[in-house]
PyMOL commands that place a pseudoatom at each C-alpha (Angstrom):
pseudoatom trace, name=CA, resn=MET, resi=1, chain=A, elem=C, hetatm=0, pos=[151.442, 120.587, 85.497]
pseudoatom trace, name=CA, resn=LYS, resi=2, chain=A, elem=C, hetatm=0, pos=[154.273, 123.029, 86.207]
pseudoatom trace, name=CA, resn=PHE, resi=3, chain=A, elem=C, hetatm=0, pos=[151.732, 125.762, 86.921]
pseudoatom trace, name=CA, resn=ARG, resi=4, chain=A, elem=C, hetatm=0, pos=[150.013, 123.568, 89.488]
pseudoatom trace, name=CA, resn=TYR, resi=5, chain=A, elem=C, hetatm=0, pos=[153.270, 123.144, 91.444]
pseudoatom trace, name=CA, resn=PHE, resi=6, chain=A, elem=C, hetatm=0, pos=[154.015, 126.845, 91.101]
pseudoatom trace, name=CA, resn=PHE, resi=7, chain=A, elem=C, hetatm=0, pos=[150.642, 127.791, 92.615]
pseudoatom trace, name=CA, resn=LEU, resi=8, chain=A, elem=C, hetatm=0, pos=[151.027, 125.149, 95.317]
pseudoatom trace, name=CA, resn=VAL, resi=9, chain=A, elem=C, hetatm=0, pos=[154.419, 126.573, 96.355]
pseudoatom trace, name=CA, resn=ILE, resi=10, chain=A, elem=C, hetatm=0, pos=[153.091, 130.146, 96.291]
pseudoatom trace, name=CA, resn=GLY, resi=11, chain=A, elem=C, hetatm=0, pos=[150.087, 129.090, 98.361]
pseudoatom trace, name=CA, resn=LEU, resi=12, chain=A, elem=C, hetatm=0, pos=[152.292, 127.399, 100.950]
pseudoatom trace, name=CA, resn=LEU, resi=13, chain=A, elem=C, hetatm=0, pos=[154.541, 130.452, 101.202]
pseudoatom trace, name=CA, resn=VAL, resi=14, chain=A, elem=C, hetatm=0, pos=[151.554, 132.734, 101.713]
pseudoatom trace, name=CA, resn=MET, resi=15, chain=A, elem=C, hetatm=0, pos=[150.204, 130.447, 104.446]
pseudoatom trace, name=CA, resn=LEU, resi=16, chain=A, elem=C, hetatm=0, pos=[153.567, 130.324, 106.225]
pseudoatom trace, name=CA, resn=MET, resi=17, chain=A, elem=C, hetatm=0, pos=[153.929, 134.092, 106.103]
pseudoatom trace, name=CA, resn=ALA, resi=18, chain=A, elem=C, hetatm=0, pos=[150.392, 134.570, 107.424]
pseudoatom trace, name=CA, resn=CYS, resi=19, chain=A, elem=C, hetatm=0, pos=[151.073, 132.281, 110.405]
pseudoatom trace, name=CA, resn=LYS, resi=20, chain=A, elem=C, hetatm=0, pos=[154.329, 133.946, 111.361]
pseudoatom trace, name=CA, resn=GLN, resi=21, chain=A, elem=C, hetatm=0, pos=[153.926, 136.540, 114.094]
pseudoatom trace, name=CA, resn=PRO, resi=22, chain=A, elem=C, hetatm=0, pos=[156.389, 139.236, 115.064]
pseudoatom trace, name=CA, resn=GLU, resi=23, chain=A, elem=C, hetatm=0, pos=[158.308, 138.617, 118.288]
pseudoatom trace, name=CA, resn=SER, resi=24, chain=A, elem=C, hetatm=0, pos=[156.637, 141.646, 119.895]
pseudoatom trace, name=CA, resn=ASP, resi=25, chain=A, elem=C, hetatm=0, pos=[153.252, 139.938, 119.649]
pseudoatom trace, name=CA, resn=THR, resi=26, chain=A, elem=C, hetatm=0, pos=[154.288, 136.961, 121.743]
pseudoatom trace, name=CA, resn=ARG, resi=27, chain=A, elem=C, hetatm=0, pos=[156.722, 138.687, 124.121]
pseudoatom trace, name=CA, resn=GLY, resi=28, chain=A, elem=C, hetatm=0, pos=[155.097, 142.041, 124.804]
pseudoatom trace, name=CA, resn=GLY, resi=29, chain=A, elem=C, hetatm=0, pos=[151.800, 142.032, 123.011]
pseudoatom trace, name=CA, resn=TYR, resi=30, chain=A, elem=C, hetatm=0, pos=[150.298, 144.856, 121.051]
pseudoatom trace, name=CA, resn=SER, resi=31, chain=A, elem=C, hetatm=0, pos=[149.414, 147.971, 123.013]
pseudoatom trace, name=CA, resn=PRO, resi=32, chain=A, elem=C, hetatm=0, pos=[147.152, 150.608, 121.487]
pseudoatom trace, name=CA, resn=PRO, resi=33, chain=A, elem=C, hetatm=0, pos=[148.371, 154.207, 121.774]
pseudoatom trace, name=CA, resn=ILE, resi=34, chain=A, elem=C, hetatm=0, pos=[147.634, 155.863, 125.131]
pseudoatom trace, name=CA, resn=GLY, resi=35, chain=A, elem=C, hetatm=0, pos=[144.147, 157.320, 125.210]
pseudoatom trace, name=CA, resn=GLU, resi=36, chain=A, elem=C, hetatm=0, pos=[142.874, 154.851, 122.626]
pseudoatom trace, name=CA, resn=HIS, resi=37, chain=A, elem=C, hetatm=0, pos=[142.058, 151.899, 124.871]
pseudoatom trace, name=CA, resn=MET, resi=38, chain=A, elem=C, hetatm=0, pos=[138.881, 150.137, 123.850]
pseudoatom trace, name=CA, resn=GLN, resi=39, chain=A, elem=C, hetatm=0, pos=[136.301, 149.356, 126.513]
pseudoatom trace, name=CA, resn=MET, resi=40, chain=A, elem=C, hetatm=0, pos=[135.667, 145.653, 127.068]
pseudoatom trace, name=CA, resn=VAL, resi=41, chain=A, elem=C, hetatm=0, pos=[132.328, 144.491, 125.711]
pseudoatom trace, name=CA, resn=HIS, resi=42, chain=A, elem=C, hetatm=0, pos=[129.507, 143.725, 128.154]
pseudoatom trace, name=CA, resn=PHE, resi=43, chain=A, elem=C, hetatm=0, pos=[128.439, 140.074, 128.259]
pseudoatom trace, name=CA, resn=LYS, resi=44, chain=A, elem=C, hetatm=0, pos=[126.149, 137.846, 130.264]
pseudoatom trace, name=CA, resn=LEU, resi=45, chain=A, elem=C, hetatm=0, pos=[126.869, 134.185, 129.546]
pseudoatom trace, name=CA, resn=ALA, resi=46, chain=A, elem=C, hetatm=0, pos=[126.765, 130.831, 131.304]
pseudoatom trace, name=CA, resn=SER, resi=47, chain=A, elem=C, hetatm=0, pos=[130.043, 129.725, 132.848]
pseudoatom trace, name=CA, resn=LEU, resi=48, chain=A, elem=C, hetatm=0, pos=[130.768, 126.139, 131.930]
pseudoatom trace, name=CA, resn=THR, resi=49, chain=A, elem=C, hetatm=0, pos=[133.175, 125.895, 134.850]
pseudoatom trace, name=CA, resn=ASP, resi=50, chain=A, elem=C, hetatm=0, pos=[130.573, 126.170, 137.601]
pseudoatom trace, name=CA, resn=ASN, resi=51, chain=A, elem=C, hetatm=0, pos=[127.216, 126.367, 135.755]
pseudoatom trace, name=CA, resn=THR, resi=52, chain=A, elem=C, hetatm=0, pos=[126.490, 129.946, 136.863]
pseudoatom trace, name=CA, resn=LEU, resi=53, chain=A, elem=C, hetatm=0, pos=[125.586, 133.018, 134.844]
pseudoatom trace, name=CA, resn=LEU, resi=54, chain=A, elem=C, hetatm=0, pos=[128.546, 135.382, 134.575]
pseudoatom trace, name=CA, resn=ASP, resi=55, chain=A, elem=C, hetatm=0, pos=[127.767, 139.030, 133.963]
pseudoatom trace, name=CA, resn=SER, resi=56, chain=A, elem=C, hetatm=0, pos=[130.796, 141.109, 133.021]
pseudoatom trace, name=CA, resn=LYS, resi=57, chain=A, elem=C, hetatm=0, pos=[129.563, 143.707, 135.528]
pseudoatom trace, name=CA, resn=GLN, resi=58, chain=A, elem=C, hetatm=0, pos=[130.600, 141.226, 138.246]
pseudoatom trace, name=CA, resn=LEU, resi=59, chain=A, elem=C, hetatm=0, pos=[134.179, 141.625, 137.018]
pseudoatom trace, name=CA, resn=GLU, resi=60, chain=A, elem=C, hetatm=0, pos=[134.293, 145.418, 137.281]
pseudoatom trace, name=CA, resn=GLY, resi=61, chain=A, elem=C, hetatm=0, pos=[137.314, 146.695, 139.178]
pseudoatom trace, name=CA, resn=GLN, resi=62, chain=A, elem=C, hetatm=0, pos=[139.373, 143.574, 138.490]
pseudoatom trace, name=CA, resn=VAL, resi=63, chain=A, elem=C, hetatm=0, pos=[142.386, 143.073, 136.255]
pseudoatom trace, name=CA, resn=LEU, resi=64, chain=A, elem=C, hetatm=0, pos=[141.404, 140.481, 133.659]
pseudoatom trace, name=CA, resn=LEU, resi=65, chain=A, elem=C, hetatm=0, pos=[143.232, 138.207, 131.307]
pseudoatom trace, name=CA, resn=VAL, resi=66, chain=A, elem=C, hetatm=0, pos=[140.697, 137.283, 128.625]
pseudoatom trace, name=CA, resn=ALA, resi=67, chain=A, elem=C, hetatm=0, pos=[141.681, 134.283, 126.521]
pseudoatom trace, name=CA, resn=PHE, resi=68, chain=A, elem=C, hetatm=0, pos=[139.963, 133.077, 123.352]
pseudoatom trace, name=CA, resn=PHE, resi=69, chain=A, elem=C, hetatm=0, pos=[140.622, 129.405, 122.616]
pseudoatom trace, name=CA, resn=ALA, resi=70, chain=A, elem=C, hetatm=0, pos=[139.227, 126.164, 121.228]
pseudoatom trace, name=CA, resn=THR, resi=71, chain=A, elem=C, hetatm=0, pos=[139.479, 122.608, 122.517]
pseudoatom trace, name=CA, resn=TRP, resi=72, chain=A, elem=C, hetatm=0, pos=[141.047, 121.431, 119.229]
pseudoatom trace, name=CA, resn=CYS, resi=73, chain=A, elem=C, hetatm=0, pos=[143.853, 124.053, 119.329]
pseudoatom trace, name=CA, resn=PRO, resi=74, chain=A, elem=C, hetatm=0, pos=[147.173, 122.607, 120.695]
pseudoatom trace, name=CA, resn=PRO, resi=75, chain=A, elem=C, hetatm=0, pos=[148.743, 126.014, 121.545]
pseudoatom trace, name=CA, resn=CYS, resi=76, chain=A, elem=C, hetatm=0, pos=[145.537, 126.957, 123.389]
pseudoatom trace, name=CA, resn=ILE, resi=77, chain=A, elem=C, hetatm=0, pos=[145.726, 123.782, 125.461]
pseudoatom trace, name=CA, resn=GLN, resi=78, chain=A, elem=C, hetatm=0, pos=[149.419, 124.422, 126.136]
pseudoatom trace, name=CA, resn=GLU, resi=79, chain=A, elem=C, hetatm=0, pos=[148.528, 127.737, 127.854]
pseudoatom trace, name=CA, resn=ILE, resi=80, chain=A, elem=C, hetatm=0, pos=[146.012, 126.228, 130.299]
pseudoatom trace, name=CA, resn=PRO, resi=81, chain=A, elem=C, hetatm=0, pos=[148.467, 125.320, 133.120]
pseudoatom trace, name=CA, resn=ALA, resi=82, chain=A, elem=C, hetatm=0, pos=[149.881, 128.874, 133.136]
pseudoatom trace, name=CA, resn=LEU, resi=83, chain=A, elem=C, hetatm=0, pos=[146.380, 130.371, 133.253]
pseudoatom trace, name=CA, resn=ILE, resi=84, chain=A, elem=C, hetatm=0, pos=[145.424, 128.054, 136.134]
pseudoatom trace, name=CA, resn=ALA, resi=85, chain=A, elem=C, hetatm=0, pos=[148.571, 129.071, 138.045]
pseudoatom trace, name=CA, resn=MET, resi=86, chain=A, elem=C, hetatm=0, pos=[147.879, 132.772, 137.514]
pseudoatom trace, name=CA, resn=GLN, resi=87, chain=A, elem=C, hetatm=0, pos=[144.293, 132.381, 138.671]
pseudoatom trace, name=CA, resn=ASP, resi=88, chain=A, elem=C, hetatm=0, pos=[145.548, 130.643, 141.836]
pseudoatom trace, name=CA, resn=SER, resi=89, chain=A, elem=C, hetatm=0, pos=[148.268, 133.219, 142.503]
pseudoatom trace, name=CA, resn=TYR, resi=90, chain=A, elem=C, hetatm=0, pos=[146.395, 136.472, 141.898]
pseudoatom trace, name=CA, resn=LYS, resi=91, chain=A, elem=C, hetatm=0, pos=[142.675, 135.873, 142.384]
pseudoatom trace, name=CA, resn=ALA, resi=92, chain=A, elem=C, hetatm=0, pos=[142.732, 137.256, 145.933]
pseudoatom trace, name=CA, resn=LYS, resi=93, chain=A, elem=C, hetatm=0, pos=[144.405, 140.445, 144.643]
pseudoatom trace, name=CA, resn=GLY, resi=94, chain=A, elem=C, hetatm=0, pos=[141.592, 141.396, 142.245]
pseudoatom trace, name=CA, resn=PHE, resi=95, chain=A, elem=C, hetatm=0, pos=[142.539, 139.363, 139.196]
pseudoatom trace, name=CA, resn=SER, resi=96, chain=A, elem=C, hetatm=0, pos=[140.728, 136.799, 137.085]
pseudoatom trace, name=CA, resn=VAL, resi=97, chain=A, elem=C, hetatm=0, pos=[141.270, 134.820, 133.952]
pseudoatom trace, name=CA, resn=VAL, resi=98, chain=A, elem=C, hetatm=0, pos=[138.162, 134.618, 131.755]
pseudoatom trace, name=CA, resn=ALA, resi=99, chain=A, elem=C, hetatm=0, pos=[138.244, 132.210, 128.832]
pseudoatom trace, name=CA, resn=PHE, resi=100, chain=A, elem=C, hetatm=0, pos=[135.963, 132.195, 125.812]
pseudoatom trace, name=CA, resn=SER, resi=101, chain=A, elem=C, hetatm=0, pos=[135.681, 128.985, 123.842]
pseudoatom trace, name=CA, resn=LEU, resi=102, chain=A, elem=C, hetatm=0, pos=[135.130, 129.323, 120.108]
pseudoatom trace, name=CA, resn=ASP, resi=103, chain=A, elem=C, hetatm=0, pos=[134.128, 125.663, 119.794]
pseudoatom trace, name=CA, resn=GLU, resi=104, chain=A, elem=C, hetatm=0, pos=[131.076, 125.200, 117.608]
pseudoatom trace, name=CA, resn=GLY, resi=105, chain=A, elem=C, hetatm=0, pos=[130.187, 121.660, 118.745]
pseudoatom trace, name=CA, resn=GLY, resi=106, chain=A, elem=C, hetatm=0, pos=[128.349, 122.747, 121.883]
pseudoatom trace, name=CA, resn=PRO, resi=107, chain=A, elem=C, hetatm=0, pos=[129.497, 122.667, 125.490]
pseudoatom trace, name=CA, resn=GLU, resi=108, chain=A, elem=C, hetatm=0, pos=[130.384, 118.949, 125.824]
pseudoatom trace, name=CA, resn=PRO, resi=109, chain=A, elem=C, hetatm=0, pos=[134.017, 119.122, 124.552]
pseudoatom trace, name=CA, resn=VAL, resi=110, chain=A, elem=C, hetatm=0, pos=[134.573, 122.233, 126.678]
pseudoatom trace, name=CA, resn=HIS, resi=111, chain=A, elem=C, hetatm=0, pos=[133.163, 120.517, 129.800]
pseudoatom trace, name=CA, resn=ASN, resi=112, chain=A, elem=C, hetatm=0, pos=[135.529, 117.596, 129.148]
pseudoatom trace, name=CA, resn=LEU, resi=113, chain=A, elem=C, hetatm=0, pos=[138.506, 119.960, 128.855]
pseudoatom trace, name=CA, resn=ILE, resi=114, chain=A, elem=C, hetatm=0, pos=[137.581, 121.775, 132.085]
pseudoatom trace, name=CA, resn=LYS, resi=115, chain=A, elem=C, hetatm=0, pos=[137.357, 118.479, 133.940]
pseudoatom trace, name=CA, resn=LYS, resi=116, chain=A, elem=C, hetatm=0, pos=[140.547, 117.010, 132.405]
pseudoatom trace, name=CA, resn=TYR, resi=117, chain=A, elem=C, hetatm=0, pos=[142.732, 120.013, 133.325]
pseudoatom trace, name=CA, resn=GLY, resi=118, chain=A, elem=C, hetatm=0, pos=[140.945, 121.133, 136.506]
pseudoatom trace, name=CA, resn=ILE, resi=119, chain=A, elem=C, hetatm=0, pos=[140.335, 124.612, 135.121]
pseudoatom trace, name=CA, resn=ASN, resi=120, chain=A, elem=C, hetatm=0, pos=[139.665, 127.042, 137.977]
pseudoatom trace, name=CA, resn=TYR, resi=121, chain=A, elem=C, hetatm=0, pos=[138.602, 130.144, 136.058]
pseudoatom trace, name=CA, resn=PRO, resi=122, chain=A, elem=C, hetatm=0, pos=[135.358, 130.974, 134.227]
pseudoatom trace, name=CA, resn=VAL, resi=123, chain=A, elem=C, hetatm=0, pos=[135.064, 129.358, 130.795]
pseudoatom trace, name=CA, resn=LEU, resi=124, chain=A, elem=C, hetatm=0, pos=[132.272, 130.623, 128.563]
pseudoatom trace, name=CA, resn=LEU, resi=125, chain=A, elem=C, hetatm=0, pos=[131.089, 129.827, 125.053]
pseudoatom trace, name=CA, resn=ALA, resi=126, chain=A, elem=C, hetatm=0, pos=[131.779, 132.964, 123.042]
pseudoatom trace, name=CA, resn=ASP, resi=127, chain=A, elem=C, hetatm=0, pos=[129.112, 134.453, 120.873]
pseudoatom trace, name=CA, resn=LEU, resi=128, chain=A, elem=C, hetatm=0, pos=[129.641, 136.719, 117.874]
pseudoatom trace, name=CA, resn=ASP, resi=129, chain=A, elem=C, hetatm=0, pos=[128.982, 139.880, 119.888]
pseudoatom trace, name=CA, resn=VAL, resi=130, chain=A, elem=C, hetatm=0, pos=[131.736, 139.039, 122.356]
pseudoatom trace, name=CA, resn=ALA, resi=131, chain=A, elem=C, hetatm=0, pos=[134.270, 138.266, 119.605]
pseudoatom trace, name=CA, resn=LYS, resi=132, chain=A, elem=C, hetatm=0, pos=[133.366, 141.505, 117.810]
pseudoatom trace, name=CA, resn=GLY, resi=133, chain=A, elem=C, hetatm=0, pos=[133.498, 143.420, 121.081]
pseudoatom trace, name=CA, resn=PHE, resi=134, chain=A, elem=C, hetatm=0, pos=[137.151, 142.559, 121.492]
pseudoatom trace, name=CA, resn=GLY, resi=135, chain=A, elem=C, hetatm=0, pos=[137.907, 143.987, 118.073]
pseudoatom trace, name=CA, resn=GLY, resi=136, chain=A, elem=C, hetatm=0, pos=[137.280, 140.764, 116.221]
pseudoatom trace, name=CA, resn=VAL, resi=137, chain=A, elem=C, hetatm=0, pos=[139.009, 137.483, 116.876]
pseudoatom trace, name=CA, resn=THR, resi=138, chain=A, elem=C, hetatm=0, pos=[140.670, 136.283, 113.698]
pseudoatom trace, name=CA, resn=GLY, resi=139, chain=A, elem=C, hetatm=0, pos=[142.925, 133.587, 115.134]
pseudoatom trace, name=CA, resn=ILE, resi=140, chain=A, elem=C, hetatm=0, pos=[143.519, 131.637, 118.300]
pseudoatom trace, name=CA, resn=PRO, resi=141, chain=A, elem=C, hetatm=0, pos=[144.899, 131.662, 120.822]
pseudoatom trace, name=CA, resn=VAL, resi=142, chain=A, elem=C, hetatm=0, pos=[144.491, 135.366, 121.394]
pseudoatom trace, name=CA, resn=THR, resi=143, chain=A, elem=C, hetatm=0, pos=[144.621, 136.946, 124.833]
pseudoatom trace, name=CA, resn=PHE, resi=144, chain=A, elem=C, hetatm=0, pos=[143.624, 140.400, 126.034]
pseudoatom trace, name=CA, resn=LEU, resi=145, chain=A, elem=C, hetatm=0, pos=[144.777, 142.227, 129.162]
pseudoatom trace, name=CA, resn=VAL, resi=146, chain=A, elem=C, hetatm=0, pos=[142.021, 144.362, 130.668]
pseudoatom trace, name=CA, resn=ASN, resi=147, chain=A, elem=C, hetatm=0, pos=[142.683, 146.977, 133.360]
pseudoatom trace, name=CA, resn=ARG, resi=148, chain=A, elem=C, hetatm=0, pos=[140.495, 147.747, 136.385]
pseudoatom trace, name=CA, resn=LYS, resi=149, chain=A, elem=C, hetatm=0, pos=[138.588, 150.362, 134.361]
pseudoatom trace, name=CA, resn=GLY, resi=150, chain=A, elem=C, hetatm=0, pos=[137.473, 147.663, 131.915]
pseudoatom trace, name=CA, resn=GLU, resi=151, chain=A, elem=C, hetatm=0, pos=[139.760, 148.918, 129.149]
pseudoatom trace, name=CA, resn=ILE, resi=152, chain=A, elem=C, hetatm=0, pos=[141.604, 146.530, 126.852]
pseudoatom trace, name=CA, resn=VAL, resi=153, chain=A, elem=C, hetatm=0, pos=[145.228, 147.596, 127.172]
pseudoatom trace, name=CA, resn=LYS, resi=154, chain=A, elem=C, hetatm=0, pos=[147.098, 144.751, 125.458]
pseudoatom trace, name=CA, resn=LYS, resi=155, chain=A, elem=C, hetatm=0, pos=[146.450, 142.087, 122.872]
pseudoatom trace, name=CA, resn=TYR, resi=156, chain=A, elem=C, hetatm=0, pos=[148.649, 139.009, 122.610]
pseudoatom trace, name=CA, resn=LEU, resi=157, chain=A, elem=C, hetatm=0, pos=[148.539, 137.001, 119.395]
pseudoatom trace, name=CA, resn=GLY, resi=158, chain=A, elem=C, hetatm=0, pos=[149.448, 133.348, 119.628]
pseudoatom trace, name=CA, resn=ILE, resi=159, chain=A, elem=C, hetatm=0, pos=[150.879, 131.549, 122.601]
pseudoatom trace, name=CA, resn=VAL, resi=160, chain=A, elem=C, hetatm=0, pos=[152.356, 133.840, 125.248]
pseudoatom trace, name=CA, resn=GLU, resi=161, chain=A, elem=C, hetatm=0, pos=[155.113, 132.974, 127.665]
pseudoatom trace, name=CA, resn=HIS, resi=162, chain=A, elem=C, hetatm=0, pos=[153.912, 132.660, 131.260]
pseudoatom trace, name=CA, resn=ASP, resi=163, chain=A, elem=C, hetatm=0, pos=[156.528, 135.073, 132.644]
pseudoatom trace, name=CA, resn=VAL, resi=164, chain=A, elem=C, hetatm=0, pos=[155.428, 137.782, 130.198]
pseudoatom trace, name=CA, resn=LEU, resi=165, chain=A, elem=C, hetatm=0, pos=[151.795, 137.508, 131.251]
pseudoatom trace, name=CA, resn=GLU, resi=166, chain=A, elem=C, hetatm=0, pos=[152.684, 137.373, 134.929]
pseudoatom trace, name=CA, resn=GLU, resi=167, chain=A, elem=C, hetatm=0, pos=[154.880, 140.464, 134.673]
pseudoatom trace, name=CA, resn=GLU, resi=168, chain=A, elem=C, hetatm=0, pos=[152.095, 142.442, 132.975]
pseudoatom trace, name=CA, resn=VAL, resi=169, chain=A, elem=C, hetatm=0, pos=[149.461, 141.293, 135.471]
pseudoatom trace, name=CA, resn=LYS, resi=170, chain=A, elem=C, hetatm=0, pos=[151.694, 142.259, 138.417]
pseudoatom trace, name=CA, resn=LYS, resi=171, chain=A, elem=C, hetatm=0, pos=[152.161, 145.745, 136.929]
pseudoatom trace, name=CA, resn=MET, resi=172, chain=A, elem=C, hetatm=0, pos=[148.389, 146.145, 136.482]
pseudoatom trace, name=CA, resn=LEU, resi=173, chain=A, elem=C, hetatm=0, pos=[147.643, 144.965, 140.008]
pseudoatom trace, name=CA, resn=ALA, resi=174, chain=A, elem=C, hetatm=0, pos=[150.287, 147.289, 141.480]
pseudoatom trace, name=CA, resn=ALA, resi=175, chain=A, elem=C, hetatm=0, pos=[148.895, 150.256, 139.540]
pseudoatom trace, name=CA, resn=GLY, resi=176, chain=A, elem=C, hetatm=0, pos=[145.711, 149.951, 141.565]
for i in range(1, 176): cmd.bond("trace and resi %d" % i, "trace and resi %d" % (i + 1))
show_as sticks, trace
zoom trace
């Protein structure tokens, strides 16, 4: 019986340590070394926001904030208002949010979420190739900043403060 409690405590500690993220991940994100930026994967998927086919080639030359989420993830839902605001503020300047749902129950829960929150950016159902193409998505929410050349320049693990994202997007847009 004592061993059962011991393993339970150890298991809980391991889970807590695995969930904890360094401050740099949520404040500044992870940036790969210069010259090692990974190219964003090509995709052609249906947008659940407006029922059109979105080809990543249509996004070339834009600064992108690519968010992976699920409808059942509270931190993911918490980020939606900030993403909507950024889409409103910077769309005309060559910026777009693109969200990939990792929901496995089909498009219905995602459609409901789009309608409930008035999401104004493309929301797509991610496939395995897309998740792999971003270096593998092992947890959500996870957000990637993509420059105008289509290179992934930052990865944010977990929920990210709106002002941090906005600051990074402004820098990217100003860089041309």
